[in-house]
N, C-alpha and C positions, 0 to 999 in steps of 0.2 A: 504493500499500500504505500502511495506517495506521501511525502511528508510536505505540508504547506510550508510556505516561506515564513510565515508568522510562527508556525509551530517551531520551524527550526531556529528561529532567533531565540524563542523562549529555551530551547534547551541550550543554546550558547550561552545565554544568561546563567542558567542553572550551573553551567559547567564553569563559568565564570565564579559563582558564588562559592564553589567548593574549592577550586584554585586559590580564591582570595582567602578563603578561612585557612587553609593548609600553609600558604606562603605567610601570611599575616602571624599565624602563631609561631612560626620558625623564627621571625624577626622581632617580634614583640617582647618575647620572653628574655632575651640576652639583657636587655637594659633593666630588668627587675632583679638580675640575680644577686646583685649585693644587698637588695631590700629583704629577699626571701632567705639569704645567708644569715641574716642579723635575725629575722624572725624564728627560724628554727634553731638557731645558735650552732651552725655548721660551718666549716671552712670552705675556702673557696674550691679546693680540689673536689669535695663532696658535692658541693652545690652544682658543678658543671655536670653531674649526672643527669638532671633535670633535662639538659640539652642532649647528653650523650644517649641516653635511654630511648628518647625520642627518635633519633637519628638511627640507632641500631635496630629498633623495631621495625621501622619503616624499610629499612634497606633489606632486611632479612625477609620481608614478607612480599615486597612488591611483585616478584615473578609468580608468587602463588595465585594471586588475585587475576592476574591476566588469563592464566590458564583456566580458573574456576569459571570466569566470565565467559570464555569460549565454549564451555560445555554446558553452563546452565543458565547463560543470559547475563545482560549487563543491568538492566532496570532495576530489579528487587536488589542486586548486590550493591549498586552504586547507593541505593536509598538505605541500605542497612550500614553501609560505610559513613555516611552523613550523620546516621543515628548513633553510631557508636562513637565518633568523634564528638558529637553533642553531648552525648553521656559521659564520657571523658572529661570534657571542659569542665562540666558540672562537678564533677568528682574532684577535679583540681581545686576547684574553687573551695570546696568543701573540706579540703584535707587538713586534718588537726596534727599530722607527723609528717616528716621529711619522707620516711619510707613509703607512707600513703600517697604523698604527692608524687614520688617517682613512679608506683605503680599506677597510677591515675594517668600519667604522662605516656606510658606503655599503651594503655587502652585507648588514650587519645590517638596515639601513633597507630594503632590498629585500624582504626577509622580512617586516618589520613592516607594510610598506605593503599587503602581499597580506593579513594578519590583519586590519588596520584596515578596509580596504575591504569585507571578505566578512562580518565577524561579524555585523553588523545584519541583514543579508539572511539569513543561515543561521538566526539565532533566529526571525526573522519567518516564514520559510517553513516551521519545524519546528513552532512553538506556534499554536494557534488564536488568532482575532482577539480573542477576550475575555480572552486572558491575555497580549496583546502587550506592553501597558504595564508589567505586572508583571516580564517578563522583561528588558525593556530597562531598567527600573528597577534589577535586579539586577546588570547589565552597569554601570549608571551606579555603583553602590555600589562594584564591583571597581576602576572606575577611581579613584574617591576612596581606596580603600585602597592600591592602588598609590602613588598620589601622596602618601600620608601616610607609608608605610612606608621610601620610597625613600631620603631623606635620613638616616635614624638607621641604617637596615639599612647603607646605604654607608658612614657612619662607623665603624660597627663592623667591618664587613668589610676597609676599607682599614686600621684600625688593627690588625687580628689576622693578616691573610693578605696585605695589600698591594692596591695597585689592581686588579691582574689578577682578583681575586676577584669583582669586581663585574659580570665578564662572565661569568666561569665559573658562577655562581649560575643563570644562565639555562638550562644545559644540561639538568640534570635535569627541569625543567619542560618544556622543548622536546620531550625524548623522551618524556615522559609524553602530551604533548599530540598528537605525531605517531600514536602507539599508539592513543590514544582516537579519533582521527579516522577511521582505518581500521576500527576494532572498532564505534564507535556511530553515525557518521553514516550516513543513509540515502542510497539511491542518488539521484542528482540526479532533479529534474524533467524532463518531456519538452524535449529540447533541440532547438533549430532544425535543419532539414537543411541550410539553406544557412548557411554559416560563412565570412562575409566580414570581413575585419578592416581597419580604415581606417588604415593606415601613414602616409599623408601628413598627415593630421588630427592623428594622435598626435604626429608631429615638430613640427607648427607648436604644438601645445598644450604640449608639454614644454618647447620652447625660451621660450614666453610665460610660463610658469609659473616657470622657473628665473629670467629676468630680473626678474620681477616680485618674487620673494621674495628674491633677492640683492640687489636695489635697497632692499628694506624693511630685510633684516637687517643690511646694511652700514650703512645710514643710522643704524640704532637703535644699532649699536656705534660710530659715529662715526668710520669708517673711509674713507668717500667725501664728497666735497662734496655741498652741496644740489643743484647744477647737474646734476652726473653722476647722481645718484640720480633725479632730474627726467626726464632724458634717457632712462635706462634703463626708468623707469616708463612713460613714454609710448610708447616703443618696444613695451613688454610689451602695453600696451593696444591697440595697432594690431594686433599679432598675434592677440590674442584676438578683435578684431572680424573679422579674416580668418578666424580659426577657425570662428566662429559662422556666418559668411556661407556658408564651405565646407561645413559640417556640414548646414547647411539644404538643399544642393542633393542630399546623398547618400541612397541608398536604404537603405544600411547604414553609418550613420556610428558615430564612437567614442561621441558622446553623443548620445542621441535627444533633440532640441529640443522633440519634442512633450511631453515630460515637463513641461517648464517653462511649457506652457499650462495645467496643471492648478494653479489657483490657490492651493489648498490646500497643495501640495507646495513651490511657489515662496515662498508667504507663510512657510511653515515654515521654510526655508532662510534666508530673509533675517532672520526674527526670531532664529533661531540665530546667524547671523553677528553681528547687533548684540548680541546677549548676551555672546558671547566677546569682542568688542571691548572692551565695557565690563568684563567681569571680569578681562581680562589687562590693562587699564590699572591697577586695583586691585592685581593680583597683583604687577606690576612696582615698583610704588611704595610699595606698603604697607611693607615691610622696610626700604626708607630712612627713613620717618618713624618705625617703631618703634626702630630702632637710633640715629639720628642726632638726630631732633627729640625723641623722648622720651627718649633716654639709656638705652634697655633694652640688656642683653648679648645676645648670639645666641641663648643658650638660652631666655631668657624671650620674645624675639622669635619664636623658632620655636614654641615652646608657643602663643603667642596666634595666629600664622598656621594652625597645626594645628587649629585649631578649625573652620576652614572645611571641610577634607576630612574630619573627623570626623562633622560635622552631614550633609554630603552621603551619606556611608555610611549614617548612619542614617536619613534622610528619603527618600533616592531609591527605594528598593523600596517604601515606603509610597505615596509619590507615583505610581510607576507603577501600583501595585494600585488605588488610587483611580481612575486614569484609565480603567481597564478597566470600573468600576463606573458613574462619573458623566460620561464622556467627557472627553477632554483640554482642552476649551473653556475652562471656568472655572479651571482650574489653570494653564494658560498665562499666563491674565492675572494671577492672583494672584501667581504666582512673579516675573514681570517687575515688577509694581507693588512688591512687597516690596523688590527689588532698586532699584528708582529711588528709592525714599525712602530706602533704608539708605544708598546711595552718596552721596546728597545730605547726609545726616546725617554720614557718615564726612568729608565735605569740611569740616566745620566743627570738626574735631578741632584741637586746639592742643597746645603743649609740656608743658601741665599737665594734660591729660585723664587720667583715671582708668584703670587696666588693666581694672577691671570694666566700665566703659563701653565701652571698646574691645572687650572680648571679647563682649560681649552684641551688639554691631554685626556683629561678625564671624560670630557663629552665625545672626544674622538672614540675613545675605548666603549663607551656605552652605544655609540654609532655602529663601531664594528661587530660588537656582540650582537646587537639586534640584526644588523643585516644578515648575518650568519646563520641565527637560530632558529627563526621560523621558517626559512626556506629549508635549511637541514632537516628539522622535524617533518616537513610536509615530504621529502624525499623518502625519509625513513619509513613513514607511515603509507606513502603511496605505493612503495615496494613489495608490500605483502598482500596475500588474498583477504578478502573480506572476513573470512571466518577465522583469521589469525590475527585481527586486529588487537583484540584484547592482550594477548601475549606479546605482541609487538610494541604496544604502548608502555606495557609494564617494564619490558627490556630497555626500551628508550629511557623511561624513568630511572631505571637501575643504573644505567651508564652514566646519567647526569650525577646521580649521588655519589656514585664511585669516583667520578671525578673531581667533586668538590672536595671529598675526604682526602683523595690521593694529593690534590694540588696543595693543601694546607700542610699535610704531613711531609711531603717532598720539599717543600720550601723552607719547612722548620728544619729538617735534616741538612739541606744544603747551607742554610745560615748557619748553623751550628760547627759545621766542617770548615766554613771559610773564616768565622770569627773566633771559633774556640770558645762561644758563649752560649749559654741555654737561652731560650726565648724569655725564660721567666726572670732572668737577670736584668732584662730592660727596665729600667726604671728612672724616673728623674733625678734620683738621689745618687745613682751611680750608673752614668751614661756617657759612653765616649762616641761622640758624633762620627769622628772619622771611622772607627770600627764598625759602627752599624751601617753607614753608607757603602762601607766595602762590602758587607754581606748582602745589604739591600740591591746593590748593583748586580751581583752574581745571581740572586733569587730572580730578580726581573729580567735578566738575560736569559736565563733558563726557562722562563715563562714564555718570552719571545721565541725561543728555539721550539718549544712545544707548539706553538702557533704556526710556525714555519713549516714544521714536519705535517701538520694539519692541512695546510696549503697544498704540499706536494700529494699526499694522500687525496684531497679532494680533486685535484687535477687529473690523476688516475681515475677516479669516479667519473669524471666528466667524459673522458676518453671512451668510457664503455658505453655511454649511450649516445655517443655521435655517430 
């Protein structure tokens, strides 16, 4: 049955609501960590588990929901994701102990992982192929807006109503999203008659991902030794190899490895991973540069950093629309090339660089990212059959999360190797600008090299479709 344009737009609004909720929750929590730390009398390493547990749960579960949606349909599962996220938000606000809050964050992440896994598949299945880039660009705009308003909205809510309000704010959005899902989302496509779920493969995958992400995140936080991190990392890789070999033997696997034989799909994922690696190296270290090397206060540093999501919010819909008109190929190359050059230029900043110069570079970085991301997402989702859209969307979301965590961890390791300083040693009371800038320069040049590799890979993808 054909879906009317009005209904498609309502589905897009609903997808935007879920994306906004998940993104806002990721950005709104960080600013409240000192307040929550004081409220529950826990130290900074402990309070980081509010963020870490959320990210771990999402990353471990993303691929599962994609497969379940392909077997049983997206509509009810998506509504369930919104309901679980809303319930988790309520429980977070009602938390009377720190352990209860962390458990509630995991419940919240369970719902968020469902929404993240399904949203791209939903809009891709509803909209015609000649509008795919545009709607994915709009989703990209919502992501940028959620990231942008999170810190400022969090500060206002905490100041006015207490830290619990940052979780309660999700509840009306969640209720609206659940209602819209049942009212406007059309019936699912024809579902397979044979419904076999790969429980053994799922268990291997979840353990592997938890080990991988725990090793990377705890190394980034400086809470485990390099040796321990290496052992966990290698064990995670061994389990992942076992998982891939096991999946290739199954008729009904958790992840259909045949998808990765589609080189347009695989190259799009690898390009996205490298792009997020590079950008989160920048995202992690730029605030240190602005506040400690340049000497800006937190307000001015925040204003400069906000230029990135503002630019993305403005450019992403245009980039998505253009990809429908001229295809994704030139846009992905252009976006990655802009970021490669801009990251190299940022690596040359010093303690006397002007705010105008820095602001222009941040805007260019936002342009490059948005020019790349929406068309690349369109190419990934357009490369798979309709009955695999759920799995494809969840894989795409997983590679994005993996790139974020990898980027911050790799950048911290590089910085430590270059400067012989742990990231926790950077402070206003003991800060050597020259040493920091030396490490900062190498980190940003490494980020630029990630983007350069992604350019080369994307050129290969373009030759495949010529």
